[in-house]
SERO-4910 file (N, C-alpha, C, O; in steps of 0.05 Angstrom, whole numbers):
BEGIN
 pado doro    nc1    nc2    nc3   cac1   cac2   cac3    cc1    cc2    cc3    oc1    oc2    oc3
  Met    A   1774    -32   1106   1745    -32   1100   1740    -12   1078   1748     11   1080
  Glu    A   1726    -20   1056   1719     -2   1034   1702     21   1045   1685     17   1062
  Ile    A   1706     45   1033   1696     70   1046   1665     70   1048   1655     79   1068
  Asn    A   1651     60   1027   1622     60   1028   1612     40   1049   1592     46   1063
  Thr    A   1626     18   1052   1619     -1   1073   1624     11   1101   1608      7   1119
  Gln    A   1646     26   1103   1652     39   1128   1632     60   1136   1625     63   1159
  Lys    A   1622     75   1116   1601     95   1120   1576     82   1131   1563     91   1150
  Lys    A   1568     59   1118   1543     45   1127   1547     34   1155   1528     35   1171
  Phe    A   1571     23   1161   1576     12   1187   1574     34   1208   1562     30   1230
  Ala    A   1586     58   1202   1585     80   1221   1556     89   1227   1549     94   1249
  Ala    A   1540     91   1205   1512     99   1208   1496     78   1224   1480     85   1241
  Gly    A   1502     52   1219   1488     31   1234   1496     31   1264   1479     26   1281
  Leu    A   1522     36   1269   1531     38   1297   1517     61   1312   1510     58   1335
  Ser    A   1513     83   1298   1499    106   1310   1470     99   1317   1460    107   1338
  Ile    A   1457     84   1299   1429     76   1304   1428     59   1329   1411     63   1347
  Thr    A   1445     39   1331   1445     20   1354   1451     34   1380   1437     30   1400
  Ser    A   1471     52   1379   1478     67   1404   1456     84   1413   1449     85   1437
  Asn    A   1443     99   1394   1421    117   1402   1397    102   1413   1385    111   1432
  Ala    A   1391     79   1401   1368     63   1411   1372     55   1440   1354     56   1456
  Leu    A   1396     46   1446   1403     37   1474   1401     61   1493   1390     58   1515
  Ile    A   1413     83   1485   1413    106   1503   1385    117   1508   1379    126   1530
  Ile    A   1368    117   1487   1340    126   1490   1326    110   1512   1313    121   1530
  Leu    A   1328     84   1510   1315     66   1530   1325     72   1558   1309     73   1577
  Leu    A   1351     75   1561   1362     80   1588   1353    107   1599   1347    110   1622
  Lys    A   1352    128   1582   1344    155   1591   1314    155   1598   1306    168   1618
  Ile    A   1298    142   1582   1269    141   1589   1265    128   1615   1249    137   1632
  Ala    A   1279    106   1620   1276     91   1645   1286    109   1669   1272    110   1689
  Ala    A   1309    122   1665   1320    139   1687   1302    163   1692   1297    171   1715
  Gly    A   1291    175   1670   1274    198   1673   1248    191   1687   1238    207   1703
  Thr    A   1237    168   1680   1212    159   1693   1216    153   1722   1199    161   1739
  Ile    A   1238    141   1729   1244    134   1757   1248    159   1774   1238    161   1796
  Ser    A   1264    178   1763   1271    202   1778   1251    225   1775   1250    243   1793
  Gly    A   1236    225   1754   1217    248   1749   1232    273   1738   1220    294   1739
  Ser    A   1256    270   1729   1273    293   1721   1266    302   1692   1268    286   1673
  Ile    A   1258    327   1689   1252    338   1663   1278    340   1646   1277    337   1621
  Ser    A   1301    345   1659   1325    347   1643   1333    320   1631   1343    318   1609
  Ile    A   1328    298   1646   1333    271   1635   1313    265   1612   1320    254   1592
  Ile    A   1288    271   1617   1267    267   1596   1274    283   1571   1271    274   1549
  Ser    A   1284    308   1576   1291    325   1553   1315    312   1538   1316    313   1513
  Glu    A   1333    299   1552   1355    285   1540   1345    261   1524   1356    254   1503
  Ala    A   1324    248   1535   1313    225   1520   1301    234   1494   1303    221   1473
  Ile    A   1288    258   1495   1276    269   1470   1298    276   1451   1297    271   1427
  His    A   1320    288   1461   1343    295   1445   1354    270   1432   1361    270   1408
  Ser    A   1357    249   1447   1368    224   1437   1349    211   1416   1358    198   1397
  Phe    A   1323    215   1420   1304    205   1400   1308    219   1373   1306    207   1352
  Ser    A   1313    246   1375   1318    260   1350   1345    251   1338   1348    249   1314
  Asp    A   1364    244   1355   1389    232   1346   1384    205   1331   1395    200   1310
  Phe    A   1365    190   1343   1359    164   1331   1346    167   1303   1354    154   1284
  Leu    A   1327    186   1301   1315    191   1275   1336    201   1255   1336    193   1232
  Ala    A   1354    218   1265   1375    229   1247   1393    206   1238   1402    206   1215
  Ser    A   1399    187   1256   1417    165   1249   1404    147   1227   1417    138   1209
  Val    A   1377    143   1230   1363    127   1209   1364    142   1182   1369    129   1162
  Leu    A   1360    168   1183   1362    184   1158   1390    182   1146   1393    180   1122
  Thr    A   1410    184   1164   1438    183   1155   1444    156   1141   1457    155   1121
  Phe    A   1434    134   1154   1439    108   1142   1427    106   1114   1439     95   1096
  Phe    A   1402    116   1111   1389    117   1085   1405    134   1066   1409    126   1043
  Ala    A   1413    157   1075   1427    176   1058   1454    165   1047   1459    167   1023
  Val    A   1470    154   1065   1496    144   1056   1493    119   1038   1510    114   1021
  Ser    A   1471    104   1042   1466     81   1025   1459     90    997   1469     79    977
  Arg    A   1442    111    995   1434    121    969   1456    137    955   1460    135    931
  Ser    A   1469    154    971   1489    172    959   1513    157    947   1527    167    929
  Ser    A   1518    132    957   1540    117    948   1534    103    921   1552     91    908
  Glu    A   1509    104    912   1502     91    887   1513    108    864   1514    132    865
  Pro    A   1522     94    843   1534    109    820   1513    124    804   1489    119    807
  Ala    A   1522    143    788   1504    158    771   1490    140    752   1501    119    744
  Asp    A   1465    147    745   1450    131    726   1435    150    707   1439    174    707
  Lys    A   1417    138    690   1403    155    671   1385    175    684   1384    198    676
  Gly    A   1372    167    705   1354    185    720   1369    206    736   1358    228    742
  His    A   1393    199    745   1409    218    762   1437    219    750   1456    208    762
  Pro    A   1441    233    728   1467    234    714   1489    247    731   1513    243    726
  Phe    A   1481    263    751   1501    276    768   1506    261    794   1519    271    812
  Gly    A   1495    237    795   1499    221    820   1476    226    840   1457    239    834
  His    A   1480    214    864   1460    215    885   1469    230    910   1458    226    932
  Gly    A   1489    247    907   1501    260    930   1481    278    945   1485    282    969
  Lys    A   1461    289    932   1442    307    945   1426    293    967   1416    306    985
  Tyr    A   1425    266    967   1411    252    989   1424    259   1015   1410    261   1036
  Glu    A   1450    262   1016   1464    269   1041   1457    297   1050   1453    302   1074
  Asp    A   1455    316   1031   1447    343   1038   1418    345   1049   1413    359   1068
  Ile    A   1400    330   1036   1373    329   1045   1371    317   1073   1357    328   1090
  Ser    A   1386    296   1078   1387    283   1104   1397    303   1125   1386    305   1147
  Gly    A   1419    317   1119   1430    336   1138   1411    358   1144   1409    367   1167
  Phe    A   1397    368   1124   1378    390   1128   1355    381   1146   1346    395   1164
  Ile    A   1344    357   1141   1323    346   1158   1333    342   1187   1319    348   1206
  Glu    A   1358    332   1189   1369    328   1216   1371    355   1231   1364    356   1255
  Gly    A   1379    376   1217   1381    402   1230   1353    411   1240   1351    422   1262
  Gly    A   1333    406   1224   1305    413   1232   1296    397   1256   1283    408   1274
  Leu    A   1303    371   1257   1296    355   1280   1309    364   1305   1297    365   1327
  Ile    A   1334    373   1303   1349    383   1326   1335    408   1337   1331    411   1361
  Ile    A   1327    426   1319   1314    451   1327   1287    445   1340   1281    457   1361
  Leu    A   1271    427   1329   1245    420   1340   1249    408   1368   1233    414   1387
  Ala    A   1269    391   1371   1274    379   1398   1281    400   1418   1271    399   1441
  Gly    A   1297    420   1410   1304    441   1428   1281    458   1436   1278    466   1459
  Leu    A   1263    464   1417   1239    480   1423   1220    466   1442   1209    478   1460
  Tyr    A   1218    440   1439   1200    424   1457   1211    424   1485   1196    426   1505
  Ile    A   1238    421   1487   1250    421   1514   1246    448   1528   1240    449   1552
  Ile    A   1248    470   1512   1243    497   1524   1214    499   1534   1210    509   1556
  Tyr    A   1196    489   1518   1167    489   1527   1164    474   1553   1151    484   1572
  Glu    A   1174    450   1555   1171    434   1579   1185    446   1603   1174    446   1625
  Ser    A   1208    458   1598   1223    469   1621   1209    494   1632   1207    497   1656
  Val    A   1199    511   1614   1185    535   1623   1159    527   1638   1152    539   1659
  Arg    A   1146    506   1628   1121    497   1642   1128    487   1670   1113    492   1688
  Lys    A   1150    473   1672   1158    462   1699   1165    485   1718   1159    485   1742
  Leu    A   1179    506   1707   1186    529   1723   1162    544   1733   1161    554   1756
  Ile    A   1142    546   1716   1118    562   1723   1100    546   1742   1091    557   1762
  Phe    A   1095    521   1736   1075    506   1751   1088    488   1772   1074    478   1790
  Gly    A   1114    484   1770   1127    467   1790   1122    438   1785   1104    431   1770
  Tyr    A   1138    421   1797   1134    392   1795   1151    378   1817   1167    391   1830
  Glu    A   1146    353   1820   1160    338   1841   1183    322   1828   1179    306   1810
  Leu    A   1207    327   1839   1230    311   1830   1236    290   1851   1242    297   1874
  Lys    A   1234    265   1843   1238    244   1862   1267    242   1871   1285    254   1859
  Thr    A   1272    227   1891   1299    227   1903   1318    207   1890   1342    207   1897
  Glu    A   1308    191   1872   1325    170   1860   1342    182   1838   1341    174   1815
  Thr    A   1359    202   1845   1375    216   1825   1400    200   1817   1411    205   1796
  Met    A   1408    180   1833   1432    165   1827   1429    149   1801   1448    146   1786
  Val    A   1405    139   1796   1400    125   1771   1406    143   1747   1419    135   1728
  Gly    A   1395    168   1749   1400    187   1728   1429    194   1724   1438    197   1702
  Ile    A   1444    196   1746   1472    203   1745   1487    181   1730   1504    187   1713
  Tyr    A   1482    156   1737   1495    133   1724   1489    132   1694   1506    128   1677
  Val    A   1463    136   1687   1455    135   1659   1467    158   1643   1477    153   1621
  Met    A   1468    182   1654   1479    205   1639   1509    201   1636   1520    209   1615
  Ala    A   1523    190   1656   1551    185   1653   1557    165   1631   1575    168   1615
  Phe    A   1540    144   1630   1543    124   1608   1538    137   1581   1552    131   1562
  Ala    A   1517    154   1579   1510    168   1554   1533    185   1544   1539    185   1520
  Val    A   1547    199   1562   1570    216   1555   1592    199   1542   1602    206   1521
  Ile    A   1599    177   1556   1620    160   1546   1613    147   1519   1629    147   1501
  Ala    A   1589    137   1517   1580    123   1492   1579    143   1469   1589    136   1447
  Asn    A   1567    166   1474   1565    185   1452   1592    197   1443   1596    203   1420
  Phe    A   1610    200   1462   1637    209   1455   1651    189   1437   1663    196   1417
  Thr    A   1649    164   1444   1662    143   1429   1650    141   1401   1665    140   1381
  Val    A   1623    140   1399   1610    137   1373   1614    162   1355   1620    160   1331
  Ser    A   1611    186   1367   1614    211   1352   1642    214   1341   1646    224   1319
  Ser    A   1662    206   1357   1690    208   1348   1694    190   1323   1708    198   1305
  Tyr    A   1683    167   1324   1685    149   1301   1671    160   1277   1681    158   1254
  Leu    A   1647    172   1281   1632    184   1259   1647    208   1247   1648    210   1222
  Phe    A   1659    224   1264   1675    247   1253   1698    236   1236   1705    247   1215
  Tyr    A   1711    215   1245   1733    203   1231   1724    193   1203   1737    200   1183
  Val    A   1702    179   1202   1692    168   1176   1682    191   1159   1686    191   1135
  Ala    A   1668    211   1171   1657    233   1156   1680    249   1143   1677    257   1119
  Lys    A   1702    253   1157   1724    268   1145   1738    252   1123   1745    263   1102
  Lys    A   1740    226   1128   1753    208   1109   1737    207   1083   1748    206   1061
  Ala    A   1710    206   1085   1692    203   1062   1680    229   1053   1666    230   1033
  Asp    A   1686    251   1067   1674    277   1061   1644    275   1060   1631    284   1041
  Ser    A   1632    262   1081   1603    257   1082   1589    278   1098   1594    280   1122
  Val    A   1571    293   1085   1556    314   1099   1537    302   1120   1536    311   1143
  Ser    A   1523    280   1113   1503    269   1131   1517    256   1155   1506    258   1178
  Leu    A   1540    242   1151   1554    231   1174   1565    252   1192   1564    250   1217
  Tyr    A   1574    274   1180   1584    297   1196   1561    309   1213   1565    315   1236
  Ala    A   1538    312   1200   1514    322   1215   1506    304   1238   1500    313   1260
  Asp    A   1507    278   1233   1501    258   1253   1521    260   1276   1514    258   1300
  Ala    A   1546    263   1269   1567    265   1290   1563    290   1307   1566    290   1331
  Gln    A   1557    312   1293   1551    337   1307   1527    334   1326   1526    344   1348
  His    A   1507    319   1316   1483    314   1331   1491    300   1358   1482    308   1379
  Leu    A   1507    279   1355   1516    265   1379   1534    281   1397   1534    279   1421
  Arg    A   1551    299   1385   1569    315   1400   1553    335   1418   1561    340   1441
  Thr    A   1531    346   1408   1514    363   1424   1502    347   1447   1498    358   1469
  Asp    A   1496    322   1442   1486    305   1463   1506    301   1486   1498    298   1509
  Ile    A   1532    301   1479   1552    298   1499   1552    322   1518   1551    319   1542
  Phe    A   1552    346   1506   1552    370   1523   1526    373   1539   1527    381   1562
  Ser    A   1504    367   1526   1479    369   1541   1477    348   1563   1466    354   1584
  Ser    A   1487    324   1557   1487    303   1578   1505    311   1601   1498    305   1624
  Leu    A   1528    323   1595   1545    333   1616   1531    353   1634   1534    354   1658
  Gly    A   1516    371   1620   1501    392   1635   1480    379   1654   1478    387   1677
  Val    A   1466    360   1643   1446    346   1659   1459    331   1682   1449    331   1705
  Leu    A   1482    318   1676   1496    303   1697   1505    321   1719   1502    315   1743
  Leu    A   1516    345   1712   1524    364   1733   1500    373   1749   1502    376   1773
  Gly    A   1477    379   1735   1453    387   1749   1443    367   1769   1436    374   1791
  Leu    A   1444    341   1761   1435    320   1779   1453    318   1803   1443    313   1826
  Ile    A   1479    322   1799   1497    321   1822   1492    344   1841   1493    340   1865
  Leu    A   1488    368   1829   1482    391   1846   1455    388   1862   1453    395   1885
  Ile    A   1436    376   1848   1410    371   1862   1414    351   1885   1403    354   1906
  Lys    A   1431    331   1880   1436    311   1901   1450    324   1925   1445    317   1947
  Ile    A   1467    344   1919   1482    357   1941   1465    378   1955   1465    380   1979
  Thr    A   1451    395   1939   1437    418   1951   1407    414   1956   1396    426   1974
  Gly    A   1395    396   1940   1366    391   1943   1349    412   1929   1324    411   1931
  Tyr    A   1361    430   1913   1347    450   1898   1338    439   1871   1354    436   1853
  Thr    A   1312    431   1869   1302    419   1845   1299    438   1821   1297    429   1798
  Val    A   1299    465   1827   1296    484   1805   1319    483   1786   1317    492   1763
  Ile    A   1341    472   1795   1365    469   1778   1358    452   1753   1369    456   1732
  Asp    A   1341    432   1757   1334    413   1736   1323    426   1711   1335    422   1690
  Pro    A   1301    442   1712   1291    455   1688   1310    476   1677   1310    482   1653
  Leu    A   1326    489   1694   1345    509   1685   1366    496   1668   1374    507   1647
  Ile    A   1376    473   1677   1396    458   1661   1384    450   1634   1397    451   1614
  Ala    A   1358    442   1635   1345    433   1611   1343    456   1591   1346    452   1567
  Leu    A   1339    481   1600   1338    504   1583   1365    509   1569   1366    515   1545
  Ile    A   1386    506   1584   1413    509   1573   1418    488   1551   1429    493   1530
  Val    A   1409    463   1557   1412    441   1538   1397    449   1512   1407    445   1490
  Ala    A   1373    460   1515   1357    467   1492   1370    487   1474   1370    485   1449
  Leu    A   1383    507   1486   1396    528   1471   1420    517   1455   1425    525   1432
  Ile    A   1435    499   1467   1457    485   1454   1447    470   1430   1458    470   1408
  Ile    A   1425    456   1434   1413    439   1413   1404    456   1389   1410    450   1366
  Ile    A   1390    478   1395   1380    496   1374   1402    508   1358   1401    510   1333
  Lys    A   1423    517   1371   1446    529   1357   1459    509   1337   1465    516   1315
  Thr    A   1462    484   1347   1474    463   1329   1456    458   1306   1465    455   1283
  Gly    A   1429    455   1311   1410    450   1289   1411    472   1268   1409    466   1244
  Tyr    A   1413    497   1277   1413    519   1258   1438    518   1240   1436    522   1216
  Ser    A   1461    512   1252   1486    511   1237   1485    489   1216   1493    493   1193
  Ile    A   1475    465   1223   1473    443   1204   1454    450   1182   1460    445   1158
  Ser    A   1430    461   1189   1410    467   1168   1420    488   1149   1415    487   1125
  Lys    A   1435    508   1159   1445    530   1142   1465    519   1122   1464    526   1098
  Glu    A   1483    501   1131   1504    491   1113   1491    473   1091   1498    475   1068
  Thr    A   1473    455   1100   1462    436   1080   1443    450   1061   1440    442   1038
  Leu    A   1428    471   1071   1411    486   1053   1427    500   1031   1418    501   1008
  Asn    A   1450    510   1039   1468    522   1019   1475    503    997   1476    510    973
  Asn    A   1481    478   1005   1487    457    985   1463    450    967   1466    446    943
  Leu    A   1440    448    980   1416    442    965   1408    463    945   1398    457    923
  Leu    A   1414    488    951   1409    510    933   1432    516    914   1433    537    901
  Asp    A   1451    497    913   1474    500    896   1491    525    902   1500    538    884
  Gly    A   1494    530    927   1511    552    936   1540    546    929   1548    523    926
  Ser    A   1556    567    926   1584    564    918   1600    550    940   1592    551    963
  Leu    A   1622    538    932   1641    527    951   1652    550    968   1652    573    959
  Pro    A   1663    544    992   1675    564   1008   1698    579    994   1710    568    976
  Ala    A   1703    604   1002   1723    621    989   1750    607    989   1766    610    970
  Glu    A   1756    592   1010   1782    578   1012   1786    558    989   1808    556    978
  Glu    A   1765    544    982   1767    524    961   1767    537    933   1780    528    915
  Ile    A   1752    559    930   1753    575    905   1781    585    901   1791    586    878
  Asn    A   1794    594    922   1822    604    920   1841    582    911   1860    587    896
  Lys    A   1836    557    920   1852    534    911   1850    530    881   1869    525    867
  Ile    A   1825    533    871   1820    529    842   1835    551    827   1848    545    807
  Glu    A   1833    576    836   1846    598    823   1876    595    823   1890    602    803
  Asn    A   1887    586    846   1916    583    848   1927    562    827   1948    566    815
  Ile    A   1912    540    824   1920    520    805   1920    531    777   1938    525    761
  Leu    A   1899    547    770   1898    559    743   1920    580    740   1933    581    719
  Asn    A   1925    596    760   1945    617    758   1973    605    755   1991    618    743
  Asn    A   1977    582    767   2004    570    767   2009    552    742   2031    541    739
  Asn    A   1989    550    725   1993    534    701   2001    553    678   1985    570    670
  Pro    A   2026    551    668   2036    570    647   2020    569    621   2021    588    605
  Ser    A   2006    547    616   1992    544    591   1965    558    592   1952    563    571
  Val    A   1956    565    616   1930    579    619   1934    609    616   1949    621    631
  Lys    A   1921    620    596   1924    649    590   1903    666    604   1904    691    603
  Gly    A   1885    653    617   1864    667    632   1841    649    637   1840    627    627
  Tyr    A   1822    659    652   1798    642    658   1775    661    667   1779    684    674
  Lys    A   1751    650    666   1728    664    676   1706    644    684   1709    620    679
  Asn    A   1685    654    695   1661    638    701   1667    613    717   1659    591    710
  Ile    A   1681    616    740   1685    593    757   1659    587    772   1650    603    788
  Lys    A   1648    564    767   1624    555    781   1630    530    796   1639    510    785
  Ala    A   1626    530    822   1633    507    838   1612    503    860   1605    522    874
  Arg    A   1601    479    862   1581    472    882   1588    445    895   1605    431    885
  Lys    A   1573    439    916   1577    414    930   1551    398    930   1530    410    937
  Ala    A   1552    373    923   1529    355    924   1537    330    940   1550    313    929
  Gly    A   1529    329    965   1538    308    983   1568    309    987   1578    330    996
  His    A   1582    288    980   1611    287    984   1626    296    959   1651    298    959
  Cys    A   1612    301    937   1625    307    912   1622    337    906   1602    350    912
  Lys    A   1643    348    893   1643    376    885   1642    378    854   1657    364    840
  Asp    A   1624    394    844   1621    399    815   1633    426    808   1626    446    820
  Ile    A   1651    426    788   1665    450    781   1663    455    751   1667    436    735
  Glu    A   1657    479    743   1657    487    715   1674    512    712   1671    531    728
  Ile    A   1691    513    691   1709    536    687   1712    540    657   1713    522    641
  Thr    A   1712    566    649   1720    573    622   1750    581    623   1757    600    638
  Val    A   1766    568    607   1795    572    608   1804    581    580   1796    570    559
  Phe    A   1822    602    579   1832    613    554   1860    602    548   1877    601    566
  Phe    A   1864    593    523   1889    582    514   1899    597    490   1885    612    477
  Asn    A   1925    593    484   1936    604    460   1921    592    436   1918    568    433
  Pro    A   1911    609    418   1894    599    396   1909    581    376   1897    568    360
  Asp    A   1936    581    378   1952    564    360   1955    536    370   1964    518    355
  Leu    A   1946    531    394   1948    503    405   1929    484    390   1907    492    382
  Lys    A   1938    459    387   1921    438    376   1900    429    397   1904    433    421
  Ile    A   1878    418    387   1857    408    405   1869    387    424   1863    387    448
  Ser    A   1886    370    414   1898    349    431   1915    361    453   1917    351    475
  Glu    A   1929    383    447   1946    397    467   1928    410    488   1934    408    512
  Cys    A   1906    422    480   1888    434    499   1876    413    517   1873    416    542
  His    A   1869    390    505   1858    368    520   1877    358    542   1869    353    564
  Lys    A   1903    356    534   1923    347    553   1926    367    577   1928    358    600
  Ile    A   1925    393    571   1927    413    592   1903    412    610   1906    414    635
  Cys    A   1879    408    598   1855    406    615   1856    381    633   1848    383    656
  Asp    A   1867    359    623   1871    335    640   1889    341    664   1884    333    686
  Asp    A   1911    356    658   1930    363    680   1916    381    701   1920    377    725
  Ile    A   1900    400    691   1885    417    710   1866    401    727   1864    405    751
  Glu    A   1852    382    715   1833    365    729   1847    349    750   1837    346    773
  Asn    A   1870    338    743   1886    322    762   1895    338    786   1894    329    809
  Asp    A   1904    363    780   1913    381    802   1890    388    820   1893    389    845
  Leu    A   1867    393    808   1843    400    824   1835    376    842   1827    380    865
  Ala    A   1836    352    831   1828    328    846   1847    324    870   1838    315    891
  Lys    A   1872    330    867   1891    327    889   1885    347    912   1888    340    935
  Glu    A   1876    371    905   1870    392    925   1842    389    937   1839    394    961
  Leu    A   1823    380    921   1795    381    929   1782    353    931   1757    351    935
  Asp    A   1798    332    930   1788    304    932   1768    297    910   1774    302    886
  Glu    A   1745    286    917   1726    276    897   1712    298    882   1697    313    895
  Ile    A   1717    301    857   1705    323    841   1697    314    813   1706    293    804
  Thr    A   1679    329    801   1674    327    772   1680    354    761   1671    375    771
  Val    A   1695    355    739   1704    381    728   1696    383    698   1700    364    683
  Val    A   1685    405    691   1679    411    663   1694    437    656   1689    458    668
  Ile    A   1713    435    637   1729    458    628   1721    465    600   1721    449    582
  His    A   1713    490    596   1707    501    569   1731    515    558   1736    538    567
  Pro    A   1746    503    539   1769    517    528   1761    538    507   1744    532    490
  Glu    A   1773    561    508   1768    582    488   1794    595    480   1813    595    495
  Pro    A   1796    605    455   1820    619    447   1825    644    464   1806    657    472
  Glu    A   1850    651    468   1857    673    485   1844    699    475   1845    706    452
  Asn    A   1833    714    494   1821    740    488   1828    758    512   1816    755    533
  Thr    A   1846    775    509   1857    791    532   1835    808    545   1838    814    569
  Lys    A   1815    815    531   1794    832    543   1776    815    562   1766    826    582
  Met    A   1772    790    555   1754    773    571   1770    757    591   1759    751    613
  Ala    A   1794    749    585   1809    732    603   1817    746    629   1821    771    629
  Ser    A   1818    731    650   1827    743    676   1846    724    689   1842    700    691
  Arg    A   1868    736    699   1887    720    714   1892    736    740   1904    757    739
  Asn    A   1883    724    763   1885    739    788   1913    737    799   1918    749    820
***
């Protein structure tokens, strides 16, 4: 399957899965009166919105560069991931509000907890299957938005497991206070995940530098090329699945333009092998020992 088609299929699968799980959780929460199940339904609804955003983002980001967007459409994925992170945080805050309210004012938890147990068990299995596939495609395509969506679903697995355990304990002990306490733990997991996603995608939106590990790869390639006499001003950012790199490279001033061009092509090919999909701009300059740097 062609990678862009695979990305769209993965995003569509996530939408379908989330829609089904939302309906099941709402039904189970209404029947049992469980705030932890209702909180999970809210979490899944944020998953659903995130999946819709992801589908839109991967559709747009896969479009080629054009006159209006000469650097491509990769930022759509970063915008989608940032919004997803915000949705996750808002869902977590709402769950905290509802849980605290239930702890303070109390509520009645009905005895039909088995429905909730079955639904949460199904949600765990479904989300594990779908999120694993999303992680696979996200890694293969280096897709920020698919990765964020997969992380979104992965937090749903852990939170669903917590709710499932809480419902089983309630069934055994009869202590309904366990329900909002479990919901609070779910909320904290959700907020932590949302913060991590928002932080990473905001860095990309603000053209933050690539991680030190990838900058080191760029430097190693330059250092290992005998024709490179030095370099400076390494600028590297990420836009969606693509990395943009700019470097000033110093060469022997006696080299012909065609020779410099061939060396630059070799550098670009080496960078592409290490960093996958990239765009590289190399500014060749005659060697100047005071300005050149070789780490």
